[in-house]
Biopython code that builds the backbone (N, CA, C, O; Angstrom):
import numpy as np
from Bio.PDB.StructureBuilder import StructureBuilder

atoms = [
    (1, "MET", "N", (138.774, 129.827, 108.433)),
    (1, "MET", "CA", (139.774, 129.475, 109.423)),
    (1, "MET", "C", (140.124, 128.012, 109.228)),
    (1, "MET", "O", (139.235, 127.165, 109.135)),
    (2, "ASN", "N", (141.430, 127.705, 109.165)),
    (2, "ASN", "CA", (141.794, 126.310, 109.004)),
    (2, "ASN", "C", (141.847, 125.615, 110.352)),
    (2, "ASN", "O", (141.844, 126.255, 111.404)),
    (3, "GLN", "N", (141.894, 124.308, 110.301)),
    (3, "GLN", "CA", (141.839, 123.526, 111.532)),
    (3, "GLN", "C", (143.081, 123.736, 112.385)),
    (3, "GLN", "O", (142.996, 123.707, 113.613)),
    (4, "HIS", "N", (144.243, 123.947, 111.750)),
    (4, "HIS", "CA", (145.472, 124.124, 112.507)),
    (4, "HIS", "C", (145.397, 125.335, 113.431)),
    (4, "HIS", "O", (145.760, 125.240, 114.603)),
    (5, "SER", "N", (144.930, 126.470, 112.915)),
    (5, "SER", "CA", (144.868, 127.661, 113.752)),
    (5, "SER", "C", (143.761, 127.555, 114.798)),
    (5, "SER", "O", (143.844, 128.190, 115.849)),
    (6, "ALA", "N", (142.735, 126.767, 114.526)),
    (6, "ALA", "CA", (141.650, 126.613, 115.488)),
    (6, "ALA", "C", (142.077, 125.770, 116.682)),
    (6, "ALA", "O", (141.506, 125.901, 117.765)),
    (7, "THR", "N", (143.074, 124.906, 116.501)),
    (7, "THR", "CA", (143.499, 124.033, 117.596)),
    (7, "THR", "C", (144.815, 124.464, 118.210)),
    (7, "THR", "O", (145.382, 123.727, 119.016)),
    (8, "GLN", "N", (145.321, 125.640, 117.851)),
    (8, "GLN", "CA", (146.591, 126.110, 118.385)),
    (8, "GLN", "C", (146.485, 126.330, 119.886)),
    (8, "GLN", "O", (145.503, 126.893, 120.370)),
    (9, "GLN", "N", (147.496, 125.886, 120.616)),
    (9, "GLN", "CA", (147.514, 126.070, 122.059)),
    (9, "GLN", "C", (147.819, 127.522, 122.380)),
    (9, "GLN", "O", (148.754, 128.106, 121.831)),
    (10, "LEU", "N", (147.039, 128.092, 123.259)),
    (10, "LEU", "CA", (147.253, 129.472, 123.697)),
    (10, "LEU", "C", (147.786, 129.464, 125.120)),
    (10, "LEU", "O", (147.313, 128.712, 125.972)),
    (11, "LEU", "N", (148.770, 130.308, 125.361)),
    (11, "LEU", "CA", (149.352, 130.438, 126.686)),
    (11, "LEU", "C", (149.085, 131.837, 127.215)),
    (11, "LEU", "O", (149.217, 132.822, 126.488)),
    (12, "SER", "N", (148.709, 131.917, 128.480)),
    (12, "SER", "CA", (148.573, 133.242, 129.096)),
    (12, "SER", "C", (149.958, 133.882, 129.115)),
    (12, "SER", "O", (150.962, 133.187, 128.962)),
    (13, "LEU", "N", (150.019, 135.174, 129.299)),
    (13, "LEU", "CA", (151.317, 135.845, 129.333)),
    (13, "LEU", "C", (152.171, 135.330, 130.493)),
    (13, "LEU", "O", (153.393, 135.248, 130.367)),
    (14, "GLN", "N", (151.551, 134.987, 131.607)),
    (14, "GLN", "CA", (152.284, 134.430, 132.738)),
    (14, "GLN", "C", (152.902, 133.085, 132.366)),
    (14, "GLN", "O", (154.076, 132.843, 132.646)),
    (15, "ASP", "N", (152.114, 132.205, 131.734)),
    (15, "ASP", "CA", (152.629, 130.904, 131.321)),
    (15, "ASP", "C", (153.685, 131.046, 130.235)),
    (15, "ASP", "O", (154.692, 130.339, 130.251)),
    (16, "ALA", "N", (153.460, 131.955, 129.295)),
    (16, "ALA", "CA", (154.424, 132.172, 128.218)),
    (16, "ALA", "C", (155.741, 132.694, 128.773)),
    (16, "ALA", "O", (156.807, 132.296, 128.304)),
    (17, "SER", "N", (155.685, 133.579, 129.764)),
    (17, "SER", "CA", (156.928, 134.119, 130.332)),
    (17, "SER", "C", (157.737, 133.007, 131.000)),
    (17, "SER", "O", (158.964, 132.996, 130.905)),
    (18, "ARG", "N", (157.065, 132.075, 131.672)),
    (18, "ARG", "CA", (157.761, 130.928, 132.264)),
    (18, "ARG", "C", (158.328, 130.019, 131.173)),
    (18, "ARG", "O", (159.457, 129.539, 131.276)),
    (19, "GLU", "N", (157.535, 129.790, 130.136)),
    (19, "GLU", "CA", (157.937, 128.927, 129.017)),
    (19, "GLU", "C", (159.166, 129.495, 128.289)),
    (19, "GLU", "O", (159.974, 128.740, 127.748)),
    (20, "LEU", "N", (159.297, 130.804, 128.280)),
    (20, "LEU", "CA", (160.393, 131.472, 127.584)),
    (20, "LEU", "C", (161.595, 131.734, 128.493)),
    (20, "LEU", "O", (162.430, 132.587, 128.194)),
    (21, "GLY", "N", (161.676, 131.013, 129.575)),
    (21, "GLY", "CA", (162.861, 131.114, 130.429)),
    (21, "GLY", "C", (162.757, 132.115, 131.556)),
    (21, "GLY", "O", (163.774, 132.499, 132.133)),
    (22, "GLY", "N", (161.563, 132.542, 131.881)),
    (22, "GLY", "CA", (161.391, 133.429, 133.020)),
    (22, "GLY", "C", (161.507, 134.908, 132.713)),
    (22, "GLY", "O", (161.758, 135.705, 133.616)),
    (23, "ILE", "N", (161.327, 135.297, 131.446)),
    (23, "ILE", "CA", (161.306, 136.734, 131.166)),
    (23, "ILE", "C", (160.059, 137.329, 131.816)),
    (23, "ILE", "O", (159.086, 136.617, 132.065)),
    (24, "SER", "N", (160.087, 138.594, 132.081)),
    (24, "SER", "CA", (158.974, 139.189, 132.815)),
    (24, "SER", "C", (157.751, 139.396, 131.915)),
    (24, "SER", "O", (157.866, 139.557, 130.700)),
    (25, "VAL", "N", (156.598, 139.385, 132.547)),
    (25, "VAL", "CA", (155.349, 139.624, 131.836)),
    (25, "VAL", "C", (155.346, 141.039, 131.270)),
    (25, "VAL", "O", (154.834, 141.270, 130.175)),
    (26, "TRP", "N", (155.918, 141.989, 132.016)),
    (26, "TRP", "CA", (155.956, 143.374, 131.540)),
    (26, "TRP", "C", (156.827, 143.514, 130.299)),
    (26, "TRP", "O", (156.527, 144.323, 129.421)),
    (27, "PHE", "N", (157.910, 142.733, 130.217)),
    (27, "PHE", "CA", (158.732, 142.736, 129.010)),
    (27, "PHE", "C", (157.909, 142.238, 127.828)),
    (27, "PHE", "O", (157.972, 142.814, 126.742)),
    (28, "LEU", "N", (157.133, 141.166, 128.032)),
    (28, "LEU", "CA", (156.265, 140.663, 126.959)),
    (28, "LEU", "C", (155.239, 141.709, 126.554)),
    (28, "LEU", "O", (154.997, 141.912, 125.364)),
    (29, "ARG", "N", (154.639, 142.371, 127.525)),
    (29, "ARG", "CA", (153.637, 143.393, 127.206)),
    (29, "ARG", "C", (154.246, 144.541, 126.390)),
    (29, "ARG", "O", (153.625, 145.030, 125.446)),
    (30, "LYS", "N", (155.451, 144.964, 126.751)),
    (30, "LYS", "CA", (156.121, 146.032, 126.000)),
    (30, "LYS", "C", (156.461, 145.571, 124.589)),
    (30, "LYS", "O", (156.324, 146.338, 123.636)),
    (31, "ALA", "N", (156.906, 144.312, 124.446)),
    (31, "ALA", "CA", (157.229, 143.781, 123.126)),
    (31, "ALA", "C", (155.970, 143.694, 122.259)),
    (31, "ALA", "O", (156.031, 143.927, 121.052)),
    (32, "ILE", "N", (154.844, 143.366, 122.863)),
    (32, "ILE", "CA", (153.566, 143.343, 122.137)),
    (32, "ILE", "C", (153.213, 144.759, 121.688)),
    (32, "ILE", "O", (152.814, 144.968, 120.543)),
    (33, "ALA", "N", (153.359, 145.732, 122.590)),
    (33, "ALA", "CA", (153.031, 147.119, 122.260)),
    (33, "ALA", "C", (153.910, 147.648, 121.132)),
    (33, "ALA", "O", (153.449, 148.447, 120.317)),
    (34, "GLN", "N", (155.168, 147.216, 121.072)),
    (34, "GLN", "CA", (156.080, 147.665, 120.019)),
    (34, "GLN", "C", (155.907, 146.877, 118.726)),
    (34, "GLN", "O", (156.448, 147.261, 117.689)),
    (35, "GLY", "N", (155.156, 145.778, 118.781)),
    (35, "GLY", "CA", (154.900, 145.009, 117.574)),
    (35, "GLY", "C", (155.896, 143.902, 117.292)),
    (35, "GLY", "O", (155.825, 143.284, 116.229)),
    (36, "THR", "N", (156.820, 143.626, 118.198)),
    (36, "THR", "CA", (157.790, 142.560, 117.961)),
    (36, "THR", "C", (157.254, 141.186, 118.346)),
    (36, "THR", "O", (157.819, 140.166, 117.953)),
    (37, "VAL", "N", (156.169, 141.155, 119.109)),
    (37, "VAL", "CA", (155.495, 139.900, 119.474)),
    (37, "VAL", "C", (154.049, 140.017, 119.017)),
    (37, "VAL", "O", (153.389, 141.026, 119.267)),
    (38, "LYS", "N", (153.562, 138.977, 118.344)),
    (38, "LYS", "CA", (152.188, 138.966, 117.831)),
    (38, "LYS", "C", (151.284, 138.174, 118.781)),
    (38, "LYS", "O", (151.378, 136.948, 118.839)),
    (39, "PRO", "N", (150.421, 138.853, 119.518)),
    (39, "PRO", "CA", (149.546, 138.161, 120.463)),
    (39, "PRO", "C", (148.265, 137.669, 119.785)),
    (39, "PRO", "O", (147.945, 138.041, 118.656)),
    (40, "THR", "N", (147.558, 136.833, 120.510)),
    (40, "THR", "CA", (146.202, 136.433, 120.143)),
    (40, "THR", "C", (145.300, 137.016, 121.218)),
    (40, "THR", "O", (145.498, 136.760, 122.406)),
    (41, "ARG", "N", (144.313, 137.798, 120.805)),
    (41, "ARG", "CA", (143.430, 138.448, 121.775)),
    (41, "ARG", "C", (142.052, 137.790, 121.736)),
    (41, "ARG", "O", (141.484, 137.552, 120.669)),
    (42, "LEU", "N", (141.541, 137.509, 122.911)),
    (42, "LEU", "CA", (140.174, 137.018, 123.069)),
    (42, "LEU", "C", (139.480, 138.005, 123.992)),
    (42, "LEU", "O", (139.639, 137.957, 125.211)),
    (43, "GLY", "N", (138.714, 138.893, 123.394)),
    (43, "GLY", "CA", (138.138, 139.981, 124.172)),
    (43, "GLY", "C", (139.271, 140.871, 124.644)),
    (43, "GLY", "O", (140.072, 141.349, 123.840)),
    (44, "ARG", "N", (139.338, 141.091, 125.941)),
    (44, "ARG", "CA", (140.412, 141.920, 126.499)),
    (44, "ARG", "C", (141.608, 141.091, 126.944)),
    (44, "ARG", "O", (142.653, 141.640, 127.292)),
    (45, "ARG", "N", (141.458, 139.769, 126.934)),
    (45, "ARG", "CA", (142.552, 138.900, 127.376)),
    (45, "ARG", "C", (143.582, 138.733, 126.272)),
    (45, "ARG", "O", (143.243, 138.693, 125.089)),
    (46, "VAL", "N", (144.840, 138.635, 126.673)),
    (46, "VAL", "CA", (145.950, 138.544, 125.725)),
    (46, "VAL", "C", (146.680, 137.222, 125.956)),
    (46, "VAL", "O", (147.040, 136.883, 127.084)),
    (47, "PHE", "N", (146.889, 136.486, 124.870)),
    (47, "PHE", "CA", (147.576, 135.205, 124.917)),
    (47, "PHE", "C", (148.680, 135.184, 123.877)),
    (47, "PHE", "O", (148.695, 135.993, 122.950)),
    (48, "LEU", "N", (149.606, 134.246, 124.042)),
    (48, "LEU", "CA", (150.583, 133.962, 123.007)),
    (48, "LEU", "C", (150.349, 132.535, 122.539)),
    (48, "LEU", "O", (150.161, 131.624, 123.345)),
    (49, "GLY", "N", (150.363, 132.357, 121.236)),
    (49, "GLY", "CA", (150.220, 131.024, 120.681)),
    (49, "GLY", "C", (151.509, 130.239, 120.850)),
    (49, "GLY", "O", (152.588, 130.815, 120.994)),
    (50, "ALA", "N", (151.387, 128.923, 120.830)),
    (50, "ALA", "CA", (152.557, 128.063, 120.962)),
    (50, "ALA", "C", (153.543, 128.314, 119.821)),
    (50, "ALA", "O", (154.756, 128.257, 120.024)),
    (51, "GLU", "N", (153.027, 128.589, 118.628)),
    (51, "GLU", "CA", (153.908, 128.872, 117.484)),
    (51, "GLU", "C", (154.688, 130.171, 117.691)),
    (51, "GLU", "O", (155.861, 130.251, 117.327)),
    (52, "GLU", "N", (154.055, 131.179, 118.266)),
    (52, "GLU", "CA", (154.744, 132.448, 118.530)),
    (52, "GLU", "C", (155.826, 132.247, 119.594)),
    (52, "GLU", "O", (156.910, 132.820, 119.486)),
    (53, "CYS", "N", (155.543, 131.443, 120.613)),
    (53, "CYS", "CA", (156.560, 131.144, 121.629)),
    (53, "CYS", "C", (157.736, 130.406, 121.000)),
    (53, "CYS", "O", (158.889, 130.686, 121.328)),
    (54, "ALA", "N", (157.456, 129.463, 120.098)),
    (54, "ALA", "CA", (158.526, 128.735, 119.413)),
    (54, "ALA", "C", (159.361, 129.689, 118.557)),
    (54, "ALA", "O", (160.584, 129.561, 118.499)),
    (55, "ARG", "N", (158.706, 130.644, 117.894)),
    (55, "ARG", "CA", (159.431, 131.627, 117.084)),
    (55, "ARG", "C", (160.344, 132.469, 117.966)),
    (55, "ARG", "O", (161.490, 132.734, 117.601)),
    (56, "ILE", "N", (159.845, 132.887, 119.116)),
    (56, "ILE", "CA", (160.651, 133.704, 120.034)),
    (56, "ILE", "C", (161.846, 132.904, 120.535)),
    (56, "ILE", "O", (162.949, 133.440, 120.635)),
    (57, "ARG", "N", (161.638, 131.615, 120.856)),
    (57, "ARG", "CA", (162.750, 130.778, 121.282)),
    (57, "ARG", "C", (163.805, 130.648, 120.182)),
    (57, "ARG", "O", (165.005, 130.680, 120.454)),
    (58, "ARG", "N", (163.347, 130.501, 118.941)),
    (58, "ARG", "CA", (164.265, 130.358, 117.799)),
    (58, "ARG", "C", (165.020, 131.654, 117.504)),
    (58, "ARG", "O", (166.244, 131.653, 117.375)),
    (59, "GLU", "N", (164.276, 132.757, 117.400)),
    (59, "GLU", "CA", (164.846, 134.017, 116.925)),
    (59, "GLU", "C", (165.257, 134.964, 118.034)),
    (59, "GLU", "O", (166.095, 135.838, 117.812)),
    (60, "GLY", "N", (164.690, 134.814, 119.222)),
    (60, "GLY", "CA", (164.953, 135.733, 120.311)),
    (60, "GLY", "C", (164.154, 137.026, 120.138)),
    (60, "GLY", "O", (163.411, 137.187, 119.170)),
    (61, "LEU", "N", (164.317, 137.921, 121.072)),
    (61, "LEU", "CA", (163.642, 139.223, 121.029)),
    (61, "LEU", "C", (164.680, 140.330, 121.080)),
    (61, "LEU", "O", (165.668, 140.220, 121.805)),
    (62, "PRO", "N", (164.469, 141.391, 120.321)),
    (62, "PRO", "CA", (165.395, 142.525, 120.421)),
    (62, "PRO", "C", (165.197, 143.235, 121.763)),
    (62, "PRO", "O", (164.130, 143.147, 122.371)),
    (63, "SER", "N", (166.226, 143.931, 122.210)),
    (63, "SER", "CA", (166.093, 144.682, 123.458)),
    (63, "SER", "C", (165.101, 145.810, 123.258)),
    (63, "SER", "O", (164.953, 146.332, 122.153)),
    (64, "LEU", "N", (164.436, 146.174, 124.311)),
    (64, "LEU", "CA", (163.443, 147.255, 124.257)),
    (64, "LEU", "C", (164.122, 148.566, 124.593)),
    (64, "LEU", "O", (164.962, 148.640, 125.490)),
    (65, "LYS", "N", (163.743, 149.596, 123.860)),
    (65, "LYS", "CA", (164.342, 150.911, 124.100)),
    (65, "LYS", "C", (163.311, 151.868, 124.559)),
    (65, "LYS", "O", (163.619, 153.032, 124.814)),
]
sb = StructureBuilder()
sb.init_structure("model")
sb.init_model(0)
sb.init_chain("A")
sb.init_seg("    ")
for serial, (resi, resn, name, xyz) in enumerate(atoms, 1):
    if name == "N":
        sb.init_residue(resn, " ", resi, " ")
    sb.init_atom(name, np.array(xyz, "f"), 0.0, 1.0, " ", f" {name:<3s}", serial, name[0])
structure = sb.get_structure()
């Protein structure tokens, strides 16, 4: 493991949803289930890394069907 990934900031789904402009936590959970968002899991807890949030801000998310 390199040092960069070890020091990456992790955001809870609630914090990430606020950071991404107020999208719902359930939308994030569905996007994770469909594979369009890559989470970081610690045990049963689910987080989004700061880099993943930046990617979502840059590229956006497709609509869920």
